[in-house]
Every structure is written in C-alpha cells, then in structure tokens.
C-alpha positions in Angstrom: -56.8 25.7 -1.4 -55.0 23.0 0.7 -52.2 20.8 -0.7 -54.5 17.8 -0.5 -57.3 19.6 -2.3 -55.0 20.7 -5.1 -53.7 17.1 -5.4 -57.1 15.7 -5.8 -58.1 18.4 -8.3 -55.0 17.8 -10.3 -55.8 14.1 -10.3 -59.4 14.5 -11.2 -58.4 17.0 -13.9 -55.9 14.5 -15.5 -58.4 11.8 -15.4 -61.1 13.7 -17.1 -58.7 15.0 -19.9 -57.6 11.4 -20.4 -61.2 10.4 -20.8 -62.2 13.2 -23.1 -60.9 11.6 -26.4 -59.3 14.8 -27.2 -62.7 16.5 -27.8 -61.8 19.8 -26.1 -58.1 19.8 -26.7 -56.7 22.6 -28.8 -55.2 21.6 -32.2 -51.5 21.8 -32.4 -51.7 23.4 -35.7 -54.4 24.7 -38.1 -55.6 22.9 -41.3 -56.3 26.0 -43.4 -57.5 26.2 -47.0 -54.7 27.2 -49.4 -54.7 30.7 -50.3 -54.0 31.8 -53.9 -50.6 33.6 -53.1 -47.8 33.3 -50.6 -44.4 34.9 -50.4 -42.8 31.3 -50.2 -43.8 27.9 -50.9 -42.1 24.8 -49.3 -43.0 21.7 -50.9 -42.7 18.7 -48.4 -43.8 18.7 -44.7 -41.2 16.5 -43.4 -38.6 17.5 -40.9 -36.6 19.5 -43.2 -39.5 21.4 -44.9 -41.0 22.2 -41.5 -37.8 23.4 -40.2 -37.2 25.6 -43.2 -40.6 27.1 -42.7 -40.0 27.7 -39.0 -36.6 29.4 -39.4 -38.0 31.5 -42.2 -40.5 32.9 -39.9 -38.5 32.8 -36.7 -35.1 34.1 -38.0 -36.2 36.1 -41.1 -39.6 37.4 -40.5 -41.1 35.7 -43.4 -44.5 34.4 -42.2 -46.6 34.4 -45.4 -45.4 30.8 -46.2 -47.3 27.6 -47.2 -45.9 24.1 -46.6 -47.5 21.7 -49.1 -47.6 18.1 -48.3 -49.3 15.4 -50.6 -49.9 13.2 -47.7 -49.9 13.8 -43.9 -47.3 15.9 -42.0 -44.2 13.6 -41.2 -45.4 10.7 -43.1 -42.4 10.4 -45.2 -38.8 9.7 -44.2 -39.2 11.8 -41.0 -41.6 9.0 -39.7 -39.4 6.2 -41.2 -36.0 6.6 -40.0 -33.9 5.5 -37.0 -33.5 8.9 -35.5 -29.5 9.0 -35.1 -27.9 12.4 -34.6 -24.2 13.0 -35.0 -21.8 15.4 -36.7 -18.5 13.4 -36.8 -18.1 13.4 -40.6 -14.6 13.7 -42.4 -14.7 16.8 -44.6 -14.7 20.2 -43.0 -17.5 21.4 -45.1 -19.6 18.5 -43.8 -18.4 19.1 -40.2 -19.5 22.6 -40.4 -23.0 21.7 -41.7 -23.8 18.7 -39.3 -22.2 20.5 -36.1 -24.4 23.5 -36.8 -27.3 21.1 -36.8 -26.1 19.4 -33.7 -25.8 22.7 -31.9 -29.3 23.6 -32.8 -30.5 20.1 -31.6 -29.2 20.9 -28.2 -31.6 23.7 -27.8 -34.4 22.7 -30.3 -36.9 21.6 -27.4 -36.6 25.0 -25.8 -36.7 26.9 -28.9 -39.9 25.4 -30.4 -41.3 24.7 -26.9 -41.8 21.1 -27.5 -39.9 18.1 -26.0 -38.4 16.2 -28.8 -36.7 13.8 -26.4 -33.2 14.4 -27.7 -31.0 12.0 -25.8 -27.2 12.6 -26.0 -26.0 9.1 -25.4 -23.2 9.0 -27.7 -22.4 7.1 -31.0 -19.7 4.5 -31.7 -18.2 3.7 -35.1 -16.4 0.5 -34.8 -13.1 -0.6 -36.6 -12.6 -4.2 -37.4 -9.3 -4.1 -39.7 -6.2 -2.3 -39.6 -7.4 -0.2 -42.5 -10.5 0.6 -40.4 -8.2 1.7 -37.4 -6.3 4.0 -39.6 -9.3 5.6 -41.1 -10.9 6.1 -37.9 -8.0 7.6 -36.4 -7.8 9.9 -39.4 -11.5 10.8 -38.9 -11.0 11.4 -35.0 -8.1 13.8 -35.7 -10.0 15.6 -38.5 -13.0 16.0 -36.1 -10.7 17.5 -33.3 -9.2 19.9 -35.8 -12.6 21.1 -36.8 -13.8 21.5 -33.0 -15.9 18.4 -32.8 -15.8 16.1 -29.9 -14.3 12.9 -30.7 -12.5 10.0 -29.0 -10.7 6.9 -29.9 -11.5 3.9 -27.8 -9.6 0.6 -27.5 -11.6 -2.7 -27.4 -11.2 -2.6 -23.7 -12.9 0.9 -23.5 -15.7 -0.4 -25.8 -16.4 -3.4 -23.7 -16.3 -1.4 -20.4 -19.0 0.9 -22.0 -21.1 -1.9 -23.6 -20.8 -4.9 -21.6 -22.8 -7.2 -24.0 -20.8 -6.4 -27.2 -18.6 -9.2 -28.5 -15.0 -8.0 -28.4 -13.5 -11.6 -28.8 -10.4 -11.7 -31.0 -11.8 -14.9 -32.4 -14.8 -13.1 -33.7 -15.5 -13.1 -37.5 -15.0 -9.5 -37.6 -13.0 -8.6 -34.3 -13.3 -5.2 -32.9 -10.0 -3.6 -33.0 -11.2 -0.2 -31.7 -13.6 2.6 -32.6 -14.4 6.2 -32.5 -16.9 7.8 -30.0 -18.7 11.1 -30.1 -20.2 11.9 -26.8 -22.6 14.7 -27.9 -24.2 12.4 -30.5 -27.4 10.5 -29.7 -31.0 9.9 -30.7 -34.2 12.0 -30.8 -37.9 11.2 -31.2 -38.8 11.7 -34.8 -42.4 12.4 -34.6 -42.1 14.8 -31.9 -39.5 16.6 -34.0 -42.0 17.0 -36.7 -44.9 17.9 -34.4 -42.8 20.4 -32.5 -41.7 22.3 -35.5 -45.2 22.2 -37.2 -46.7 23.8 -34.0 -44.0 26.5 -33.9 -44.2 27.4 -37.5 -48.1 27.5 -37.3 -47.9 29.7 -34.4 -45.9 32.2 -36.4 -48.4 32.2 -39.1 -47.2 29.6 -41.6 -49.9 27.6 -43.3 -49.5 23.8 -43.3 -51.5 22.3 -46.0 -51.9 18.5 -46.0 -53.4 16.2 -48.8 -52.2 18.8 -51.3 -50.0 17.0 -53.9 -47.9 19.3 -56.1 -48.5 18.2 -59.8 -46.7 21.0 -61.7 -44.2 23.8 -61.2 -45.2 27.0 -63.1 -42.7 29.3 -64.7 -42.6 32.5 -66.5 -39.4 32.1 -68.6 -36.6 31.7 -66.3 -38.5 32.7 -63.2 -40.6 30.4 -61.1 -44.3 31.7 -60.4 -45.8 29.1 -58.3 -47.1 25.6 -58.3 -50.1 23.5 -59.6 -51.5 21.2 -56.9 -54.5 18.9 -56.5 -56.3 21.8 -54.7 -55.8 24.3 -57.3 -52.9 26.8 -58.4 -51.0 28.3 -55.7 -48.6 31.3 -56.6 -45.4 32.4 -55.0 -42.3 34.1 -56.2 -40.1 31.5 -54.3 -40.4 27.6 -54.2 -38.3 25.4 -51.9 -38.5 21.8 -52.7 -37.7 19.6 -49.7 -39.2 16.0 -50.7 -36.7 13.4 -49.7 -36.4 10.7 -52.3 -38.8 12.3 -54.7 -36.8 15.6 -55.6 -35.8 14.4 -59.0 -39.5 13.9 -59.8 -40.2 17.5 -58.8 -37.3 18.9 -60.7 -38.5 17.2 -63.8 -41.6 19.2 -63.5 -39.5 22.3 -63.9 -37.4 21.1 -66.7 -34.5 20.2 -64.5 -32.5 17.0 -64.1 -30.7 16.4 -60.7 -27.5 14.3 -60.2 -29.3 11.9 -57.7 -30.6 8.4 -57.5 -33.3 7.2 -55.2 -33.1 3.9 -53.5 -35.2 2.0 -50.7 -33.7 2.1 -47.1 -34.9 -0.3 -44.6 -34.8 -0.8 -40.8 -36.6 -2.8 -38.2 -37.1 -3.0 -34.5 -37.3 -6.0 -32.1 -39.7 -6.9 -29.4 -39.1 -4.5 -26.3 -36.7 -5.6 -23.6 -35.4 -4.0 -20.6 -32.4 -1.5 -21.0 -29.4 -3.2 -22.4 -27.8 -0.8 -24.8 -27.2 2.7 -23.7 -25.5 4.2 -26.7 -25.7 3.8 -30.6 -23.3 1.2 -32.1 -22.4 1.4 -35.9 -20.2 -0.8 -38.0 -19.3 -0.2 -41.7 -17.4 -3.6 -42.0 -20.4 -5.8 -40.8 -22.7 -3.1 -42.2 -25.1 -2.8 -39.3 -26.0 -0.4 -36.6 -28.1 -0.7 -33.5 -29.7 1.4 -30.7 -32.3 0.9 -28.1 -35.5 3.1 -27.8 -37.0 4.5 -24.9 -39.7 1.9 -25.3 -37.1 -1.0 -25.1 -37.0 -1.9 -28.8 -33.7 -2.5 -30.5 -33.6 -0.3 -33.5 -31.5 -1.7 -36.3 -30.6 -1.3 -39.9 -27.8 -1.1 -42.5 -27.4 0.7 -45.9 -29.6 1.2 -48.9 -30.9 -1.4 -51.2 -28.8 -1.4 -54.3 -31.6 -1.2 -56.9 -33.2 2.2 -57.5 -36.8 2.7 -56.8 -39.6 4.5 -54.9 -41.1 1.7 -53.1 -41.3 2.2 -49.1 -40.0 -1.4 -48.9 -37.0 -3.4 -49.7 -35.5 -6.9 -50.3 -35.4 -9.6 -47.6 -31.7 -10.3 -48.4 -30.8 -6.8 -46.8 -32.7 -7.5 -43.6 -31.2 -11.0 -43.4 -27.7 -9.5 -43.8 -27.8 -6.8 -41.2 -29.7 -8.9 -38.6 -26.7 -11.4 -39.1 -24.3 -8.5 -38.5 -26.0 -7.3 -35.4 -25.9 -10.8 -34.2 -22.2 -10.9 -34.9 -21.6 -7.8 -32.7 -24.3 -8.8 -29.9 -24.7 -12.7 -29.7 -27.0 -12.0 -26.8 -29.5 -10.7 -29.2 -29.6 -13.9 -31.2 -33.2 -15.1 -30.0 -34.8 -11.7 -30.2 -37.9 -11.4 -32.3 -38.3 -8.8 -34.9 -41.4 -6.8 -34.2 -41.7 -4.8 -37.4 -40.0 -3.6 -40.5 -40.3 -0.7 -42.7 -38.5 1.2 -45.6 -38.2 4.7 -46.7 -36.9 6.3 -50.0 -33.6 8.3 -50.0 -31.8 10.1 -52.7 -28.1 9.9 -53.0 -25.8 12.1 -54.7 -22.5 11.0 -56.3 -20.3 12.3 -53.5 -22.6 11.2 -50.6 -23.3 14.8 -49.6 -26.4 16.7 -49.7 -27.7 19.4 -52.3 -28.7 22.8 -50.6 -29.0 25.0 -53.5 -30.3 27.7 -55.8 -31.1 26.6 -59.4 -30.9 28.4 -62.8 -34.6 29.1 -62.4 -35.0 32.4 -60.4 -36.9 31.6 -57.1 -36.6 27.8 -57.3 -34.5 26.1 -54.5 -33.6 22.5 -54.0 -32.9 20.7 -50.6 -32.0 16.9 -51.3 -29.4 14.4 -51.7 -29.2 13.5 -48.1 -28.9 9.7 -48.5 -29.3 7.8 -45.5 -28.3 10.7 -43.1 -31.0 13.3 -43.3 -32.5 13.1 -40.0 -29.5 14.3 -37.9 -29.3 17.5 -40.2 -33.0 18.4 -39.6 -32.6 21.7 -37.9 -29.3 22.8 -39.5 -30.6 21.9 -42.9 -33.7 24.1 -42.3 -31.6 26.8 -40.9 -29.4 27.2 -43.8 -32.0 26.5 -46.4 -34.2 29.3 -44.9 -31.4 31.7 -45.2 -30.8 30.8 -48.8 -34.4 31.2 -49.8 -34.8 34.5 -47.7 -31.4 36.0 -49.0 -31.5 34.3 -52.4 -27.9 33.4 -51.6 -26.5 30.6 -49.8 -25.1 30.9 -46.2 -21.5 30.2 -45.9 -22.2 26.8 -44.4 -24.2 25.4 -47.2 -22.3 27.2 -50.2 -20.2 24.1 -50.8 -23.2 21.9 -51.3 -24.5 24.0 -54.4 -25.3 22.3 -57.7 -22.4 24.1 -59.2 -20.1 21.5 -57.4 -21.0 18.9 -60.1 -19.7 21.3 -62.8 -16.6 22.6 -61.1 -15.5 19.2 -59.5 -15.3 20.6 -56.1 -17.2 17.5 -54.7 -17.6 16.9 -50.8 -16.6 13.3 -50.8 -18.4 11.6 -47.7 -18.6 8.1 -48.8 -16.3 6.8 -46.0 -17.9 8.9 -43.2 -21.5 8.2 -44.5 -21.2 4.6 -44.6 -24.2 3.1 -42.9 -24.8 6.8 -42.6 -27.7 7.4 -40.2 
C-alpha cells in the first residue's frame, strides 16, 4: 500500500471511529456481577482504592479482588481535587512515603499503559515573612538530607521563572523567597483513575459500581465480609479506602477513628492562553494556583473550618482564596470563575495519613490524607497492597499505623501540609 493510500485509510478510519458514538469500542473495564466470595475486598473505587487493587494483582499475584464503589468509579475526591503532585514534606517518614509515590508517578503511565498526563512542571512554596523564610530553609535542608530535590529561590529567581507574579516589596504580603521542587507537578485525575481501573481489570480484578457497603460482618475479632446494596459479599480481608467517609465505615465495624471530615473547595477560571508554567502555593495568603492544559486557572486553599460531609463549602472561603490569588497575581483580577466544587477530606490530628491494620483481623484502613491525598495515589496503593497481602506494614507505612495515637509517636506535618495539595 502506498504512503498516500495509507494516509487516506488512516484518516478515513479515524473519521469513522469518531462518528461511531463508541458503538464498537471495547470497554475499558468490565461491569461484573458481584460474586459471593473474594480473597480481598477493597471498599472505594477512587485513586487509592484502584491503586491498591492494581498493586495487589501486579505485585503480589492476588487477583481474586473486588473493588466496591457506592457511586461511579473516580466520582469522589479523585474527580474533585486539583491534581498537584509533590514530595517536599518535612518529616523523614513523610518524605519516604511521598517520594516513593513520586517515583511511581514517574513511571505510572508506562506501568498501566495509559497516559495520565503527568507533567513535572515544578511546585513553588512561597515565603512572605522572616519566619516563613526560616521554616522554608529548614524544609529545603531537610528535603536534601532525605534525598529529595529541593531548591531555595530568591524573589528575583521567582520573578525570572514566573514573570507575572507580584514580587513588589510594597505588596501586602511581600514575597521574600520560596522553595522549589523541580520534579513535582500535576497529573490528569480522571486519566489516573481510568488507567488504574483498566490495568486492574486486565489482571482479573472485579470493579463493581453502584454497590454501597451497608455493613461490615465479623466473626468475633475477625472480619468475614461486607453487606452491600447488592447482597452479602464474603472475604477474609477487607481494605477500606473511602476518603472523607472512613469514620462512617469504621463505625460499622465498631471502631472509632481519630479523624474529622471537612469540605474542601476549589475552582477554575475561564480558559486563557498559557501564562503560568508551574504550581504556586502560599501558606501566608492561603491560596495556590496552577494552569491546566485546557488553559483554566486551577485555584484553591485549605479546608472549611466546620466538619461535614457535603461536597460544597462556604462562599467566605472562595472569596478569601480568590483575594489571595489576586494578591499574588494582580493580572488575574478580571478573570471570570468558570466553576466551583467541593470534596470531603478526612484529617488526622497530626495532618498525616493512616495506613494501618486494625484490632479486627483482616480489616485495614487507608484514610486521613487531609487535603493532600491525590499526590500519594500510587505510593498509597503500593504500601497498602503490601500491608493487606502480607498482613503487616511495609517499612514505609509502618510509622502511619493507628498505634501512633496511643504511643504518641505522631508524624506532625501541619507546617508542610498547610494548603497541602
């Protein structure tokens, strides 16, 4: 076949596929009926739950796994976050966990054979006061000691890399410097969920949507399975990965977790031409901003102060973080907000996650990620799969067990989490 005929055939094939309305496209994953028994049940088909199922199959050869989702795949926090990926946390325990995740991010598209559009455009954390500068330098040095890429940038460095940022000394919160992690960046959240789902399904994992867990069954101190809106499903091991709602599931098993759930809001602007090629975060003015591949400015801040499970928040928070973004980028002052949304995050007392066995044999919880769960998606799944498969934590997640709230060996990340993301 000549090159011209090949080109014409390819163009015709692309046109017909585009007009087919997906009629003859192969499904990315199956929609099986739940079986009565599995080796492992994962509750929650978000990024962390799907990653756990994928690594159970890919790393441990456990394929008789069901992932149960009360709604649709990726419809919770995975589809409601602002997609920032970084590992520049202060404590060594956190650095080990988040940098393992970042290492996995760097090869995830190839591993699952699905482009998740991971873009290592770097992340800035700005310093606005002398105290900010000291703590920023401390974190940069701690990162370097832990083998994590970290740089300290002066206001001139920052202005050179971000031409439209306000580095005037007369600003209400003048920029005195900031840390920069070059390997950090953003990814496409729905592509992450779809890629993990397809890869897990190809390895035999059953992903069952519209299947809400209504009870956790026990035989004394051992879990035996779950009750769902689609019947009883038995398994000797159950991993709960339902961001924001883990305390509700824990109560079904008679447990009380040391976490609180809060709304977390974000918004995007109307799309504009490329103007911001990195991620900018500020604890002092309490806002962060990046630009999506579609041209939208993606903006947000911290959690709403009240506890709740509503996927919405108060206008006051939106007003405050938009004012913060305007302070950093006056050029954005006349941009229109395109849409706003909220998620539900659960926060532990030390602002660090829980990846742990429980006192009930075969019951495991992955929760407490606060506002920074997306960045940990592959790393969380990797260590949680190990914990479930081996019935013991991996050394990376051992410090994040429930026992730390009894022993007092907390992993305090309030400073490095900040407007976490």
